[in-house]
Every structure is written in C-alpha cells, then in structure tokens.
C-alpha positions as CSV (number, residue, x, y, z in Angstrom):
1,X,116.2,89.5,108.2
2,X,112.9,88.6,109.9
3,X,110.6,91.2,111.2
4,X,108.7,89.6,114.0
5,X,105.0,89.9,113.3
6,X,105.5,90.3,109.6
7,X,107.0,87.0,108.5
8,X,105.2,85.3,105.6
9,X,105.9,81.9,104.0
10,X,103.9,80.6,101.1
11,X,103.8,77.3,99.2
12,X,106.7,77.2,96.8
13,X,106.1,77.9,93.1
14,X,107.0,74.4,92.0
15,X,104.3,72.8,94.1
16,X,101.4,71.2,92.0
17,X,99.0,72.7,94.5
18,X,96.4,75.2,93.2
19,X,94.7,77.9,95.3
20,X,91.1,78.8,94.6
21,X,88.6,81.1,96.3
22,X,85.6,78.9,97.0
23,X,83.4,81.2,99.2
24,X,83.1,84.8,100.4
25,X,80.9,85.8,103.3
26,X,80.3,89.0,105.2
27,X,80.8,88.3,109.0
28,X,79.9,91.5,110.8
29,X,82.5,94.1,109.7
30,X,84.8,91.3,108.4
31,X,84.8,89.6,105.0
32,X,85.6,85.9,105.3
33,X,87.5,84.3,102.4
34,X,87.5,80.5,102.1
35,X,90.5,79.2,100.1
36,X,90.5,75.7,98.6
37,X,94.0,74.1,98.0
38,X,93.9,71.4,95.3
39,X,96.7,68.9,95.0
40,X,97.0,67.8,91.4
41,X,100.2,65.9,91.9
42,X,100.9,62.3,92.7
43,X,102.5,62.9,96.1
44,X,101.2,64.2,99.4
45,X,101.9,67.9,99.8
46,X,102.6,69.8,103.0
47,X,101.6,73.4,102.2
48,X,102.8,76.3,104.3
49,X,100.2,79.0,104.8
50,X,101.2,82.5,105.7
51,X,99.7,84.4,108.7
52,X,98.8,87.2,106.2
53,X,98.7,87.4,102.5
54,X,98.1,90.3,100.1
55,X,94.6,90.6,98.6
56,X,93.6,92.8,95.7
57,X,90.2,94.4,95.8
58,X,88.8,95.9,92.6
59,X,85.7,97.8,91.6
60,X,84.7,99.4,88.3
61,X,86.7,102.6,89.0
62,X,89.3,101.7,91.6
63,X,91.7,99.0,92.8
64,X,93.6,98.6,96.1
65,X,95.6,96.0,98.0
66,X,95.1,95.0,101.6
67,X,96.1,92.3,104.1
68,X,94.0,89.1,104.4
69,X,94.6,87.5,107.8
70,X,94.5,83.7,108.4
71,X,92.1,82.4,111.0
72,X,94.2,79.9,113.0
73,X,93.0,76.3,112.6
74,X,95.7,74.5,114.6
75,X,98.7,74.4,112.3
76,X,100.7,76.7,110.0
77,X,100.9,73.8,107.5
78,X,98.1,71.9,105.7
79,X,98.7,68.4,104.4
80,X,96.9,67.6,101.2
81,X,96.7,64.0,99.8
82,X,97.2,63.3,96.1
83,X,94.1,64.3,94.0
84,X,92.5,65.8,97.1
85,X,92.0,69.2,98.6
86,X,92.3,71.2,101.8
87,X,90.8,74.5,103.1
88,X,92.0,77.6,104.8
89,X,90.0,80.6,106.0
90,X,91.2,84.2,105.8
91,X,89.5,87.5,106.7
92,X,89.6,91.0,105.5
93,X,89.2,93.1,108.7
94,X,87.0,96.2,108.8
95,X,85.7,95.4,105.3
96,X,82.9,98.0,105.1
97,X,82.6,98.9,101.4
98,X,79.5,101.0,100.8
99,X,78.7,99.1,97.5
100,X,80.0,95.6,96.9
101,X,78.2,95.1,93.6
102,X,80.6,93.7,91.0
103,X,83.5,94.0,93.5
104,X,86.2,91.4,92.8
105,X,88.8,90.0,95.1
106,X,91.9,88.0,94.2
107,X,95.2,86.9,95.8
108,X,98.1,87.6,93.4
109,X,100.7,85.5,95.2
110,X,98.6,82.3,94.7
111,X,97.1,83.3,91.3
112,X,93.7,82.6,92.7
113,X,90.5,82.7,90.6
114,X,89.0,86.1,90.9
115,X,85.9,86.1,93.1
116,X,83.1,88.6,92.6
117,X,81.2,89.8,95.7
118,X,77.6,90.2,95.0
119,X,75.4,92.9,96.6
120,X,74.0,90.4,99.1
121,X,77.5,89.2,100.1
122,X,76.4,85.6,100.2
123,X,77.9,84.0,97.0
124,X,80.6,84.5,94.4
125,X,81.2,84.1,90.7
126,X,84.4,82.3,89.5
127,X,85.9,80.6,86.5
128,X,83.4,77.8,86.0
129,X,85.7,74.9,85.1
130,X,88.3,75.1,87.9
131,X,86.5,73.1,90.6
132,X,84.7,70.9,88.1
133,X,88.0,69.7,86.6
134,X,88.9,68.0,89.9
135,X,87.6,64.4,90.1
136,X,84.8,64.4,92.6
137,X,85.3,61.0,94.1
138,X,88.7,62.0,95.5
139,X,87.4,64.9,97.5
140,X,86.3,62.6,100.3
141,X,89.9,61.6,100.8
142,X,90.3,64.5,103.2
143,X,88.7,62.4,105.8
144,X,90.9,59.4,105.1
145,X,92.8,58.1,108.1
146,X,96.6,58.3,107.8
147,X,99.5,56.6,109.6
148,X,102.0,59.0,111.1
149,X,105.7,58.6,110.5
150,X,107.8,58.0,113.6
151,X,109.7,61.2,112.6
152,X,106.5,63.3,112.9
153,X,106.5,64.9,116.3
154,X,103.3,66.9,115.8
155,X,101.1,64.2,117.5
156,X,101.0,64.6,121.2
157,X,102.9,68.0,121.2
158,X,100.1,70.5,121.7
159,X,102.4,73.5,121.8
160,X,104.5,72.8,118.7
161,X,102.5,75.4,116.7
162,X,103.8,78.0,119.1
163,X,107.3,77.4,117.7
164,X,108.2,79.5,114.7
165,X,111.1,81.1,112.7
166,X,112.7,84.3,114.1
167,X,116.0,85.4,112.5
168,X,117.2,84.0,109.2
169,X,118.5,80.4,109.0
170,X,121.3,79.9,106.5
171,X,124.8,78.6,105.7
172,X,127.1,80.8,103.7
173,X,130.7,80.7,102.5
174,X,133.3,83.3,101.4
175,X,137.0,82.3,101.0
176,X,140.1,84.2,102.0
177,X,139.4,85.0,105.7
178,X,139.6,83.3,109.1
179,X,135.8,83.1,109.2
180,X,135.0,81.7,105.7
181,X,131.8,80.1,106.7
182,X,128.9,81.7,108.6
183,X,126.0,79.6,109.9
184,X,123.0,80.8,111.7
185,X,119.8,79.1,113.1
186,X,117.1,80.8,115.1
187,X,113.6,80.3,116.5
188,X,111.0,81.9,118.7
189,X,108.4,80.4,121.0
190,X,105.1,82.0,122.1
191,X,104.9,81.3,125.8
192,X,101.1,81.8,126.2
193,X,97.9,81.5,124.2
194,X,97.4,80.3,120.6
195,X,99.8,81.3,117.9
196,X,99.0,83.7,115.0
197,X,95.5,84.3,116.4
198,X,93.4,86.9,114.6
199,X,90.9,87.1,117.5
200,X,90.2,90.5,119.1
201,X,90.0,88.6,122.5
202,X,93.7,87.9,122.8
203,X,95.2,88.0,126.3
204,X,98.0,90.5,126.9
205,X,100.2,87.5,127.8
206,X,99.9,86.2,124.2
207,X,102.6,88.6,123.0
208,X,105.3,87.2,125.3
209,X,108.0,85.2,123.5
210,X,111.3,83.5,124.1
211,X,113.8,83.4,121.3
212,X,117.2,81.9,120.7
213,X,119.7,82.6,117.9
214,X,123.1,81.1,117.4
215,X,125.6,82.4,114.9
216,X,128.8,80.4,114.1
217,X,131.9,81.5,112.3
218,X,133.9,78.6,110.9
219,X,137.6,78.8,109.9
220,X,137.6,76.0,107.3
221,X,141.1,76.6,106.0
222,X,142.8,76.3,109.4
223,X,144.2,73.0,110.7
224,X,141.3,70.8,112.0
225,X,138.8,73.5,110.8
226,X,137.8,75.0,114.1
227,X,135.0,77.4,114.8
228,X,136.6,80.8,115.4
229,X,133.7,82.1,117.3
230,X,130.1,81.2,118.2
231,X,127.7,83.9,119.4
232,X,124.8,82.8,121.6
233,X,121.8,85.1,121.7
234,X,118.8,84.1,124.0
235,X,116.2,86.8,124.6
236,X,112.8,87.4,126.1
237,X,110.5,89.9,124.3
238,X,107.0,91.2,123.9
239,X,105.4,91.5,120.5
240,X,102.3,93.7,120.1
241,X,99.4,92.6,117.8
242,X,99.6,93.9,114.3
243,X,97.5,96.9,113.6
244,X,96.5,97.3,109.9
245,X,95.7,100.8,108.8
246,X,93.4,101.7,105.9
247,X,96.4,102.8,103.7
248,X,97.8,99.3,103.6
249,X,100.3,100.0,106.3
250,X,100.7,97.5,109.2
251,X,102.2,98.6,112.5
252,X,103.6,96.7,115.4
253,X,106.2,96.9,118.1
254,X,108.7,94.7,119.9
255,X,110.5,95.2,123.2
256,X,112.6,92.9,125.2
257,X,115.9,92.0,126.8
258,X,118.7,90.1,125.0
259,X,121.8,88.4,126.3
260,X,124.8,87.9,124.0
261,X,127.9,85.9,124.8
262,X,130.5,83.7,123.0
263,X,131.0,81.0,125.7
264,X,134.7,81.7,125.9
265,X,136.9,82.4,129.0
266,X,139.9,84.6,129.7
267,X,140.9,87.3,127.2
268,X,138.5,85.9,124.5
269,X,135.4,86.1,126.7
270,X,132.7,88.5,125.4
271,X,129.3,89.2,126.9
272,X,126.6,91.9,127.1
273,X,123.0,92.5,127.9
274,X,120.7,95.0,126.3
275,X,117.1,96.2,126.8
276,X,115.6,97.3,123.5
277,X,112.5,98.8,121.9
278,X,111.7,98.4,118.2
279,X,108.7,99.9,116.4
280,X,107.9,98.2,113.1
281,X,106.0,99.2,110.0
282,X,105.2,97.3,106.8
283,X,103.6,98.8,103.6
284,X,102.2,97.0,100.6
285,X,103.6,98.3,97.3
286,X,101.3,96.2,95.0
287,X,101.9,93.1,92.9
288,X,103.1,91.2,96.0
289,X,105.9,93.7,96.9
290,X,106.3,95.2,100.3
291,X,108.7,97.3,102.3
292,X,109.3,96.9,106.1
293,X,111.2,99.3,108.4
294,X,112.2,98.6,112.0
295,X,114.4,101.1,114.0
296,X,115.7,99.9,117.3
297,X,117.0,101.6,120.4
298,X,119.1,99.5,122.8
299,X,120.4,100.3,126.2
300,X,123.3,98.3,127.8
301,X,122.7,96.9,131.2
302,X,124.7,94.8,133.6
303,X,128.4,94.0,133.5
304,X,130.5,94.9,130.5
305,X,133.9,94.0,131.9
306,X,134.6,91.5,129.2
307,X,134.2,94.2,126.6
308,X,134.1,97.6,128.3
309,X,134.2,99.7,125.2
310,X,131.8,97.7,123.0
311,X,129.3,100.5,122.9
312,X,131.9,102.7,121.1
313,X,131.8,100.2,118.2
314,X,128.1,99.2,118.2
315,X,126.3,102.3,119.5
316,X,122.7,102.3,120.7
317,X,120.7,102.8,117.5
318,X,120.1,100.4,114.6
319,X,117.8,100.1,111.6
320,X,116.5,97.0,109.9
321,X,114.8,97.2,106.5
322,X,113.3,94.8,104.0
323,X,112.2,95.4,100.4
324,X,111.0,92.8,98.0
325,X,108.5,90.1,97.1
326,X,107.5,87.2,99.4
327,X,107.8,84.8,96.4
328,X,110.7,86.4,94.7
329,X,113.8,88.6,95.3
330,X,114.1,90.0,98.8
331,X,116.7,92.5,100.1
332,X,117.2,92.8,103.8
333,X,119.6,95.3,105.4
334,X,120.7,96.1,108.9
335,X,122.8,99.0,110.1
336,X,124.0,100.3,113.4
337,X,126.0,103.5,114.2
338,X,127.5,105.4,117.1
339,X,127.3,109.1,116.4
340,X,129.9,110.0,119.0
341,X,132.6,107.7,117.8
342,X,131.7,107.5,114.1
343,X,131.9,103.7,114.2
344,X,129.2,101.2,113.1
345,X,128.4,98.5,110.7
346,X,126.2,97.7,107.7
347,X,125.0,94.3,106.5
348,X,122.8,93.2,103.6
349,X,121.2,89.9,102.6
350,X,119.9,89.2,99.1
351,X,117.8,86.1,98.6
352,X,115.8,84.4,95.8
353,X,113.9,81.1,95.7
354,X,116.1,78.4,94.2
355,X,113.1,76.7,92.5
356,X,112.5,79.9,90.4
357,X,115.8,79.2,88.7
358,X,116.0,75.4,88.7
359,X,112.7,73.6,88.5
360,X,112.4,70.7,90.9
361,X,115.3,72.1,93.1
362,X,115.3,71.6,96.9
363,X,113.3,74.0,99.1
364,X,116.1,76.6,99.6
365,X,116.7,80.2,98.9
366,X,119.9,81.4,97.2
367,X,121.4,83.6,99.8
368,X,124.0,86.3,99.3
369,X,125.5,88.2,102.2
370,X,127.7,91.2,102.8
371,X,129.1,92.8,105.9
372,X,131.0,96.1,106.2
373,X,132.2,97.7,109.5
374,X,133.0,96.7,113.1
375,X,132.1,93.6,115.0
376,X,130.6,91.0,112.7
377,X,131.0,88.7,115.7
378,X,131.5,89.4,119.4
379,X,135.1,88.2,119.5
380,X,136.1,90.7,116.8
381,X,133.9,93.6,118.0
382,X,136.9,96.0,117.6
383,X,137.9,94.7,114.2
384,X,136.9,96.6,111.0
385,X,136.0,94.0,108.4
386,X,134.5,93.5,104.9
387,X,133.0,90.1,104.2
388,X,131.2,88.7,101.2
389,X,129.6,85.3,101.3
390,X,127.1,83.2,99.3
391,X,125.1,80.1,100.2
392,X,121.7,78.7,101.0
393,X,118.9,79.6,103.4
394,X,115.7,78.0,104.6
395,X,114.5,81.2,106.4
396,X,115.3,84.6,105.1
C-alpha cells in the first residue's frame, strides 16, 4: 500500500554504491547535508533517491531521529559511472539546536559515515580513509559525455519526473479459485509545478494530481485463460505538502474524486464514483522503522444503477496502515466496514526485498497477499471471499 506523500525508495542493498556525508552547512534555520554516492562497481549504476530519509541526530546526552528532505535536482534517480561518484543534497528543516558542538548526524538506511557538526557549523569530521580510498583521477568522469540509449525517454521529456508510483505494482498467484492471478499497476502524475519540491514557495496548484490504477483478475485454469474481471480506477486528487512535527511525526492529507468501473455491459456492468478525504500520518520508530496511518471517508455520488446496493458491502469508511522498514519487511493493511450492515473487508500485503534473501537477484520484492470479506473486485462485490496469493512486486 502506498501512502501518497510518504513513499520512499532507496538504492537496493546489493548495489556496490556507497553513501557518504561529505558536507554539512547551516542555511538559515535549515541544515544542509551533502551526500556523495560512490560507485565501486564495474557497471554504471542508476541509484534511486527517496524524497525523505531518516536521519539520526546524536549529542553527548541524547539521540533522536528526524526526516531529511531531498532538494530536487531534476530527477528521482542519479546515474553514476563505474569508479565515479554523484551527489545529492538533503536538508533538515527547522534545525535550530542551541549547541551543535560534538553533535553527530548519520543516515542509518545508507550506513553513512557519521558526520560531526562543529560549533561554527561550517565543516565536519568523518572517517578519514573513506574518500581517500576512491581513485582521484576517476572523479572527473562525472562530467564525461554519454550516449543515450534509444530506449531512454528522459531526454526531451521535461515532465517525466512528474510521473511516479501510486498504488502497489505486483503480480500474485493463488490456486484453487476462479481468480487465481491478481495483477495491478498504478501511477500518479503531478499536473503542475516541480515534483517533490521542498521549497516553501510552492504554488497551491502543485498538489493537484491525476492517478490511474488497473487491477486484473485472471482465471488461469479456465479454457483459454480469460480475465474474469478488470477494475479501472482513474482519479483526480489534491495532496497537501507534508508537515513535519518536532516529535518525528509527519502529517499530510489527500482529497479527490475517483471513478471505478469494470468495462463490462449488461448484468456484469459495475461502476461507481466517490468523493473522498484521507488525512495521513507517519511516525518514525527508530532504526529505519516507521508506521503510517490513513483513515478515509468516501461519499458515493452519481449513478449507482449498475450496483445499487454496493454501499451495503463497502461502506463509507476505510483505514490503511503500514508498519515496517523501507529496506526490509513491510506490512500494509487496508480495511473497510459498513457499521449498519456489518459487512466489509480486510486485506494485508507482506513484502520483503528479494535481494536480501538471494544475493544478485532481480530488483523485486517478495510479495504475499491476503483478502478476507466482500468485494475483492467490482464484479463480485456481493461475494464473501477469502484469497491467499504470493508473487513479486516492484512497488509495494
């Protein structure tokens, strides 16, 4: 389950890239952190950088975790040539520590070298041999010209960075039903402004997004293996900027209108429209773990003649939750309930990076999925089901 505004994706553990803190500077009430990404491998690396990453701040008598926000530099990925390096800049907002002498900052997810902020906030101390161990002649290769592949569509597409993940993207399988395989892909697109901006000068229009999700249920055991049902879910929504509180809690909200239909006709036709509001909160638990909660209130609007009693089975209230580690095990749950009819549904996804189990494995998550209740898909909204599936995901 993806919480819009809280999605993070880091470089995978098997990558030969190393992350180092190369500089710390006080910029007004923000602390700027310069990250150097070293590629020790023999192949070019495309490193995904999260919008936010957990930073650990320690003094002689205390320690706390907080969010470091990335300053957008044009792409959510950085390409680093072999034996070369790249840079990314993050900030700690509202960093107004009364005494920074011997204060240290590290980023646990990347196992970065711990940086010490001196009282004058202009330099740092770090493990002395890390940068020196990288051959200096290769550092100029960052400016080396490259020839783009014909499959690379980033050149000439100025708005590509506004496209990002939304709901999970996966394929799962569970035998013994008429919907053995379940496949989903999803994306969102920021309609105005720059993506993932940390500027305080954002336009109100920057929060406006279009999203599309498609969920397919595949009857593999039937003759000719048809898709039993396909749910189409376009939506238009507004996402507020993330507000980070001093207690390591981040708040945001999302509101929008969603259309759902299955593209069928006659008795099998299903469609509905909802207007929804979903406040969201994420709290850091330390050591890279976090918990996210997003209740949602949805109101049905428009024609429900294809499924006049669907509200009885789906209700108006739902709750999405996430608990886990961005680089490890992650549990995502979603529940909905109608208190009048006593009907609803509960689903859970459990995922883990495949490379943590098999070194050198493809860039997938192991993905387990369970569903219990009414309406796993639109066609069967009146059907009480239990489904268990397993498969692979690229977005969780």
